[in-house]
N, C-alpha and C positions, 0 to 999 in steps of 0.2 A: 862865784858864778864857778866855780871849776867843774861842779858835781853836773849840772846842767851838762855837759860835756859830753858824760855817759849815755848819753838817753840817744836811742838809735839817729842817725839822721831821715830827713823827707827823700830822698834821693836811693837810699837803704834800703827803705822800707819796702817804697814801691819797684825798688829791685829784686825785695825777697817775695814780698805779691807775687810779683810776674808770675818767677819760679814756681809759687807754690800752686797757681793756675796746672801749668805745666807738668808739674808731681800731684796733684792729684782733683784731679777734674773733677772727678763725678761726689767728691765729697763738696766740694764748692759748689755743684748742679745742686746737690741737695742743699745746703745751705739757702740756696738762690729760692727752690722750692718752699722751699719750709716755708720762710721770708714771706714768699709772695703770698700763703696758704693763710697764713700766720694773720698776716694783713687784710686780709678777705675774709677771717672770722671772726677777726674784731670793727668787718662795717657793718655783716651784715648780720640779721640775724635771725630770718625764718628756717625751720626748725628746719627742715631737708635740705636745706644747702651746708647745716653748720657738721650735720652726720657723717657725710658724704665729707667736709671737707680737716673733720678731725681726723679721719680715719690718711686722708693725706698723710696734713702732719704728722699722727705715729709715725708713719712709711717712712718720710725724711728724714725724722731724727734717728732713726737703726740707724738710717744711708748714713749720718754723721761718720761713727763711730767703725761700721763695718769696711766701707771701702778707703777709709783711712791704715785701716787694717790690712786688706789686701796690694794695697798700694807700697805697704811701708816691708811689706812684707814679699812683694815682686821687686824693688827695690835692693832687699839687704845681698840675693841671688839673684843682681844683675838683668835681671830676667832684660831683655831687647825690649825696646816700646810697643808693637803691636804684639805681642804675647804678656806683656803690663797692661795695658788695655782689655786684652781678652780673660787677663786673671780679675780685674774688678766688674765685666762681663759678669762673670759669677754671680757677682752680689746681686746684681742687675734682677739675673736670677729666683736669688732669693727675696727680693724686697719684694718681686711679682707676685709669685707661688702666695707668697703672705698673705699680699693686699688681695687677691684673689682668695684666699682660706681666712679672710675674715669680714662679721657681716658690716652693713655700713654703718653702727649703732655702734662704736666700738668702747661706750660708755658705762653697757650697760646688758646682761650682768656682768658684776664686778672680776668673774673672771680674766676677759677681754684686757680691760686696761693692768690689769696681771700680771697676763700673756706681754705683753710690749714692755713694762715696766720691766720683768726680769731679762728679755731683751736684751734691752738696751743695755744693763747690767752684764749681763754673758759677754755683748761687744766690744761694750769700753774693757771688759780684762782679756778677749784676743788679739786688739788694736795693743795691750803692755808685754804680752807673749808670744803673739805669731812674728814675727820677724825672726826671734834666734829661737822657734821650735826645729830641733835636732843641730844646733851650735852650740858646744860646748864654750864659750864663754858668760862665765854668771858676773865676771865687774864688769861685761861691757853691757850686761841685761839689765845692773842695778844703773849705772849709767846713763845708760835708754828711759828708764824708766821718771828718773832725776833729771830730765830732761825734762821728760814731756810734764812734768808735777812744773817746774818752776815756768816752762812755758805757757803752759794752763792759769798760771798765777800773775805773770804781765799780762796777756791777753784781758782776764778780768778784768786787771788795771788799768787797760787803754782802754778798752770800750768803757766803762764808768768814769772816768773822768771825760770822757768823750759826749755821755748821754747828757753826763752830766751840765756839760758847758750849751751845749745842741739846746738842751731843754728850758734854761735859764736863757738863752737866747729869743724862743721861739715864747716864754712869757715871759716876756721886754717888749716884743712884738705884741702884742696879744695888748697886752696893759697901751702902751705908752700909743700902737695907732689905731686902739677899740678893734682890732680885727673880730671876729665870731671862729674861733678857734676850737678844738669843741677836744673834750681831754679824748679823745680817741685817738684826734695825733701825734699824743705825746705817746701813749700806749702805745703804739705804731715806729712813734720812731728809738721807742724803746726796742722794739722788736729785728726793727733794719740792724743796729749798734751789737748790739745782745747777740746774732744769729749770726749777720751775713759776715760784720765787720769782726763781730770776737775771730773769727774763725778765720778768715782770710791772717789777723795778725799771730794767730794760732799756729796755722800752716807753714807760714814763712820765717820760723824759727825752728821748727821741725827737725831735726837732729837726720844729715844726710850718707856722712859713711860712720855705718852702723861699723862695720866689721872694725874700724880703729877708736869703737871708743874699748880700751883696754889701760888709757892711762887713771891711774888712782888716785892723782893727787893727792890737795891733802881737806881729811874729811871733816865736813864742819863742828866746828866745838861746839860750834850753841845744841844743835842738834842731839852730840854727844850727849850732851849731860843733862839733854829733854826725856833721851828713850834709857840712860843708864840711873836717871833719879826724879823720875813721875814714870813711864810705861813701865819699866821692870818693876819697878814698885807696886800697882797695882796689879803685873800678873801675878807674883808672891802671891800679896791678898785675894786673892782670885783662887790662886790654886788654895791654899788653906783652907778658906771655907769649904769649900765644893768637897777637894773628900774628906775634910771635917766634918760633913754633911752628908759621905759617901760611909764613912764609919757609924756615923747613927743611926741610916736606914739598915746597918751590919748587924749592928748590939739592938735591937729596936727591936728592924724585920717590920718596918715599914713603909708601905711601898713613895716613893720619891714625887713631891709635889710635882703640878704640871711645870710650874714659870720657871721653875729648875735647869727646862730645856733655852731659856733662851739666858741661862747666864751661863750656861755652860757655850752655846753660837760666840756669845758676848766676849769669852776671856778668850775665844781659837782665834777672832775677829784681832783683840788686843797685842794676843799670843804670835797672831804672822803679820802685824803692822812691821810689832818691835825687832821680827827676826830678819822680815827685809831690810829692815832702816838701817839695825848694824850686821849683814851683813862683809861686807867691803873690810870690817878689823878683825873676823874668825879667824886670821892667819896672823892675828900681829904676834910678837912673842908678850905683849902687856895685857892683852883680850883670851887669854885661855878662857876663862869664863865666859864668854860670849856662844865658840863654839861649843863648850859642852851644854850653856842653854838651849841653841840648839839642834845639839844632837837627842840628848835627852825632852826635847818636848812637846814630838809627836808622839812616844811611851808615854810619857805620862798623860797625854789626852787618850788613851785607849779606856780605861774604865772610865771615864767621864762621859766616854761617848756610852761607853754601857748602860749609865747610869741616864742619860739624855733620850735614852732609845727608848726606858723600864717604862719612864715619866712622858713620853710620848704619846706612847700604845694608852699608859694605864688611863691617862685623860681621853685615848679615842672611846677605850672599851665604856666608860663611863657614858660620855656626851656625843660620840660620832666623832665623823670626819670634817675640819671644819678647812675654809683656805689657810689660817692663820698655821694649823694643825699639817693641814698637806703638804708646806717648803720648809716648815718642821722634817721632817723626812728627807 
């Protein structure tokens, strides 16, 4: 059972959780508010109440990445406690403005939930780079994001195991003692574990000494194999297909198909992901090809972007602007 000793002790988790409360008070407050609102949404079914609670739930969800990003930014610059709180107060102001500028029913029309989805994506990306904004530390940036990703997986695993155990125990009590435990209770338990507990576990292992994240260490062999033999071949296949299609357009002078814009976007996503994953290897003597790939990728992307906009404006000219086409632009 030597492997079991690798798991952190209860004392270690409790100490780090207390530290997380001090470091990220507004993030945890958002988690608590969101948990309470979601529990109420599950409990109540009255339509007027639901709309207001849905709005509170959406704002609370935005607070999780936003306050985390602002707190990490303040820590990275060694701001005193008072200034740290002031910085996170900016997040409170942003969320308050969003709350006041959004109608009560955020599910209709489609633009409102789409707006919150885009803001959530933006705030999560903000948490990934804001602490390193203006700081030339590419290696630390990569290690920081790797730590966040691994911490998220760890928190998700802990939460899944805890919920499974509690749900089984609750089901056993319901069956053995013939208690009237409604199905909503299981959903509410999932909310408590999946929002509050998972947030605490994630923040309890959040990187602290960000300037010290400069040690390369050993690059994970499995990750290198995955990127080198899975992601990069996909990038190569996409590139050949898209450039072949671009040549077809030039020779036949046919307007590009509308769906090709999605192909260009996904090619960009997969390629940029490959660059991020391979970033620490770019300066190694046996990985010159990685440096060449990261250097040429953005140049090769320019003709594809031209084709993307030709395709999307052609579709808009024929059928008008839709939400999806607006997002592509």
